[in-house]
C-alpha positions in Angstrom: -50.8 125.8 -89.6 -48.6 123.2 -87.8 -49.0 119.4 -87.7 -47.9 117.2 -84.8 -47.6 113.5 -84.7 -47.4 111.8 -81.3 -46.1 108.2 -81.0 -47.5 107.4 -77.5 -46.0 105.0 -75.0 -46.7 104.3 -71.3 -43.5 106.0 -70.2 -43.0 108.7 -72.8 -44.4 110.4 -75.9 -42.3 110.8 -79.0 -43.3 114.1 -80.9 -42.7 115.4 -84.3 -44.0 118.9 -85.5 -44.2 120.0 -89.1 -44.9 123.4 -90.6 -47.3 124.0 -93.4 -44.7 123.1 -96.2 -43.8 119.8 -94.4 -40.5 120.8 -92.9 -39.7 119.5 -89.5 -39.6 122.3 -86.9 -39.4 120.3 -83.7 -38.7 116.7 -82.6 -38.4 115.4 -79.1 -39.3 113.0 -76.3 -41.8 114.1 -73.6 -42.0 112.1 -70.3 -45.5 110.8 -69.6 -45.1 111.1 -65.8 -45.6 114.9 -66.2 -48.8 115.3 -68.2 -48.4 119.1 -68.6 -45.1 118.6 -70.4 -46.7 117.8 -73.8 -48.8 121.0 -73.6 -45.6 123.1 -72.9 -43.7 121.3 -75.7 -46.4 122.1 -78.3 -47.4 125.6 -76.9 -45.2 127.6 -79.5 -47.0 126.0 -82.4 -50.4 127.5 -83.2 -52.8 126.9 -84.9 -52.1 123.1 -84.5 -53.5 119.8 -85.6 -52.4 116.8 -83.4 -52.8 113.1 -84.2 -52.2 110.1 -81.9 -53.0 106.5 -82.5 -55.7 104.8 -80.5 -54.2 103.5 -77.2 -55.3 103.1 -73.6 -54.2 106.6 -72.5 -55.2 108.8 -75.4 -57.9 110.6 -73.3 -55.4 112.4 -71.1 -53.4 113.6 -74.0 -56.5 115.0 -75.6 -57.4 116.7 -72.3 -54.0 118.3 -72.0 -54.1 119.7 -75.6 -57.7 120.9 -75.8 -57.9 124.6 -76.7 -59.4 126.8 -79.4 -56.4 126.6 -81.6 -55.7 122.9 -81.3 -57.5 120.3 -83.4 -57.2 116.7 -82.0 -57.2 113.7 -84.3 -57.5 110.1 -83.0 -56.1 107.7 -85.6 -57.6 104.2 -86.1 -54.4 102.1 -85.4 -55.4 99.0 -87.3 -56.5 100.9 -90.4 -53.4 103.1 -90.2 -51.1 100.1 -90.3 -52.9 98.9 -93.4 -52.3 102.3 -95.1 -48.7 103.0 -94.1 -45.9 100.7 -93.0 -42.1 101.0 -93.3 -39.3 98.5 -93.1 -37.5 101.0 -90.8 -39.4 101.5 -87.6 -38.5 103.5 -84.5 -40.3 106.0 -82.4 -39.1 109.1 -84.2 -40.0 107.7 -87.6 -43.5 106.7 -86.4 -44.1 110.2 -85.0 -42.9 111.9 -88.2 -45.0 109.6 -90.4 -48.0 110.4 -88.4 -47.5 114.1 -88.8 -46.9 113.8 -92.5 -50.0 111.7 -93.0 -52.0 114.3 -91.0 -50.6 117.1 -93.2 -51.7 115.1 -96.3 -55.1 114.4 -94.8 -54.6 110.6 -94.9 -55.4 109.9 -91.3 -58.1 107.2 -90.8 -60.0 108.7 -87.9 -61.4 106.8 -84.9 -64.2 108.2 -82.7 -62.6 110.4 -79.9 -65.4 110.1 -77.4 -66.3 113.1 -75.2 -65.3 113.1 -71.6 -68.9 112.7 -70.4 -69.4 109.6 -72.7 -66.2 108.1 -71.3 -67.5 108.6 -67.8 -70.7 106.8 -68.7 -68.8 103.9 -70.3 -66.7 103.6 -67.2 -69.7 103.3 -65.0 -71.4 100.6 -67.1 -68.3 98.6 -67.7 -67.5 98.8 -64.0 -70.8 97.1 -63.4 -70.1 94.5 -66.0 -66.7 93.5 -64.7 -68.0 93.2 -61.1 -70.8 90.9 -62.4 -68.2 88.8 -64.1 -66.1 88.5 -60.9 -69.2 87.5 -58.9 -69.9 84.8 -61.4 -66.3 83.7 -61.2 -66.6 83.3 -57.5 -69.8 81.4 -57.8 -68.2 79.1 -60.4 -65.3 78.3 -57.9 -67.9 77.4 -55.3 -69.8 75.3 -57.8 -66.7 73.5 -58.7 -65.9 72.5 -55.1 -69.4 71.2 -54.6 -69.3 69.3 -57.8 -66.2 67.5 -56.6 -68.2 66.1 -53.7 -71.3 65.1 -55.7 -73.3 68.2 -54.6 -75.4 69.6 -57.4 -76.6 73.3 -56.8 -77.0 75.5 -59.8 -74.7 78.5 -60.1 -77.7 80.9 -60.0 -78.9 79.2 -56.8 -75.5 79.8 -55.1 -76.0 83.6 -55.4 -79.3 83.6 -53.5 -79.8 83.5 -49.7 -81.8 80.3 -50.0 -78.7 78.7 -51.7 -76.4 79.8 -49.0 -78.8 78.4 -46.3 -79.0 75.1 -48.2 -75.2 74.9 -48.3 -74.9 75.2 -44.5 -76.8 71.8 -44.2 -74.2 70.2 -46.5 -71.0 71.4 -44.6 -70.3 67.8 -43.3 -69.8 66.6 -46.8 -67.0 69.0 -47.5 -63.3 68.9 -46.6 -62.0 71.6 -44.2 -60.1 73.4 -46.9 -63.2 73.3 -49.2 -65.3 74.8 -46.4 -62.7 77.7 -45.9 -62.6 78.4 -49.7 -66.4 78.5 -49.9 -66.6 80.8 -46.9 -64.1 83.3 -48.3 -65.7 83.3 -51.7 -69.1 83.9 -50.2 -67.6 86.9 -48.3 -66.4 88.3 -51.6 -69.8 87.7 -53.3 -71.6 89.5 -50.5 -69.2 92.5 -50.8 -69.5 92.5 -54.6 -73.4 92.4 -54.3 -73.2 95.5 -52.1 -71.2 97.4 -54.7 -73.5 96.2 -57.5 -76.5 97.6 -55.7 -74.9 101.0 -55.5 -73.9 100.9 -59.1 -77.4 99.9 -60.2 -78.8 103.0 -58.5 -76.3 105.2 -60.3 -77.1 103.5 -63.6 -80.8 104.0 -63.2 -80.3 107.6 -62.4 -78.0 108.3 -65.3 -80.4 106.4 -67.7 -83.3 108.6 -66.5 -81.2 111.7 -67.2 -80.2 110.5 -70.7 -82.7 111.2 -73.5 -81.1 108.6 -75.8 -81.0 105.9 -73.1 -84.7 106.6 -72.3 -85.5 106.2 -76.0 -83.8 102.8 -76.2 -85.6 101.7 -73.0 -88.9 101.9 -75.0 -87.7 98.7 -76.7 -89.1 95.8 -74.5 -86.2 94.0 -72.9 -83.7 96.9 -72.8 -83.5 98.3 -69.4 -81.4 101.1 -67.8 -78.1 99.2 -68.1 -78.4 98.2 -71.8 -79.9 101.5 -72.7 -77.2 103.5 -71.1 -74.4 101.3 -72.5 -75.8 101.5 -76.0 -76.5 105.2 -75.9 -73.0 105.9 -74.8 -71.2 103.5 -77.2 -73.2 104.7 -80.2 -72.9 108.5 -79.6 -73.1 110.3 -81.9 -75.4 108.1 -84.0 -74.7 110.4 -87.0 -71.2 108.9 -87.4 -72.8 105.8 -88.8 -73.7 106.3 -92.5 -76.5 103.7 -92.4 -78.0 101.0 -90.3 -75.7 98.4 -92.1 -72.7 100.5 -91.0 -73.9 100.1 -87.4 -74.4 96.4 -87.8 -70.8 96.1 -89.2 -69.5 98.2 -86.4 -71.1 95.8 -83.9 -69.7 92.8 -85.5 -73.1 91.3 -86.4 -72.6 90.9 -90.1 -70.8 87.7 -91.2 -67.6 88.1 -93.1 -68.1 87.7 -96.9 -65.3 86.7 -99.2 -66.0 86.7 -103.0 -63.5 85.7 -105.6 -63.8 84.1 -109.1 -67.6 84.1 -108.9 -67.6 82.2 -105.6 -69.1 83.8 -102.5 -68.5 82.4 -99.1 -70.0 83.7 -95.8 -67.9 83.2 -92.8 -68.4 83.9 -89.0 -69.0 87.3 -87.6 -65.7 89.3 -87.4 -63.5 89.3 -84.3 -62.5 93.0 -84.8 -65.6 94.7 -83.7 -67.1 96.6 -80.7 -67.7 93.6 -78.4 -69.6 95.7 -75.9 -72.2 96.7 -78.5 -72.4 93.2 -79.9 -72.8 91.7 -76.5 -75.5 94.2 -75.6 -77.5 93.5 -78.8 -77.2 89.7 -78.5 -78.1 89.7 -74.8 -81.0 92.1 -75.4 -82.5 89.6 -77.9 -83.3 87.0 -75.3 -84.6 89.7 -72.9 -86.8 91.0 -75.6 -88.3 87.5 -76.3 -89.2 87.2 -72.7 -90.7 90.6 -72.3 -92.5 90.8 -75.7 -93.4 87.3 -76.8 -95.7 88.4 -79.6 -93.6 91.2 -81.2 -92.4 91.1 -84.7 -88.9 90.7 -83.5 -89.7 87.7 -81.4 -91.7 86.1 -84.2 -88.6 86.5 -86.4 -86.4 84.9 -83.7 -88.7 81.9 -83.3 -88.9 81.3 -87.0 -85.1 81.5 -87.4 -84.6 79.3 -84.4 -86.6 76.5 -86.1 -84.6 76.9 -89.3 -81.0 77.5 -88.2 -80.9 76.8 -84.4 -81.1 79.2 -81.5 -77.5 80.5 -81.5 -77.5 81.7 -85.1 -81.1 82.8 -84.7 -80.0 85.0 -81.8 -77.3 86.8 -83.9 -79.7 87.2 -86.9 -82.2 88.8 -84.5 -79.5 91.0 -83.0 -78.8 92.3 -86.5 -82.5 93.4 -86.8 -82.4 94.9 -83.3 -79.3 96.9 -84.3 -81.2 98.3 -87.3 -84.1 99.1 -85.2 -81.8 100.9 -82.7 -80.3 102.9 -85.5 -83.8 104.0 -86.7 -84.9 105.0 -83.2 -81.8 107.1 -82.4 -81.8 108.8 -85.8 -85.6 109.5 -85.9 -85.8 110.2 -82.1 -89.1 108.2 -82.0 -89.7 105.4 -79.5 -90.2 101.7 -80.3 -93.4 101.1 -82.3 -93.6 97.4 -81.9 
């Protein structure tokens, strides 16, 4: 058995290979511009375990090395730094340290998503980013109107009626403002066309996903949220409990206890923001679609007590636990 540590950078990969007794058998630098080079470098060493820290380009490294005799480990970068740090730091040292930790079975593993799950996430995140760009364009238009005392809601600006209303107000705008608004509307129309195409693909993918279909049984969760959550949480078995999922989503407040004193702080920043955003947004959608459900009644009672913002997060925690139960039991929402 061989153990390889890869310190990955955008331009190159620093590699160290150890044998079963921990002796270094190969070290070197592989250029990233030739993806097949890393497979050639490691080809003589089989069977092989390979570890790389989480980074933006780990998927192509995994794809190049996948074979029956190669076991791929994705190391959780933040937890890895908490376990091992050295005053002397360079690429060769980092690669060797990764390999030695892998040999000692000390690697804190992160979830290396399958290629199909990554493709699903690219689809839903593409949709989310285009929606944000459209909102940004609308905000720019809204700002120009506001400078001239024209009050049209941002949501109105995205409708045909809003654009028709704006044509009657052209005389109140300066020439450069008129040009800015026209160009931003061109971009909004184009983005809307792309969003329509993406919505069709998302609905089709959600129909074909058993997990997304299960999650859509929850009132307020449609194809987009169902597909996003099913891909982000796959496989659900990696979560030991519902509380583990709540923590992963960043919906549990930070608790610090010392000397008999316990203090509850805000929700943690280091969490999966896509999952947290999905649960928090789904709460308000659920309240609209199921005004008499137990979840809605909980939200309403908490809103009266602690305000709508904190109530939304508290209800999102309950929704996360419900989602965990649905995915583990494979039974739809019971209300």
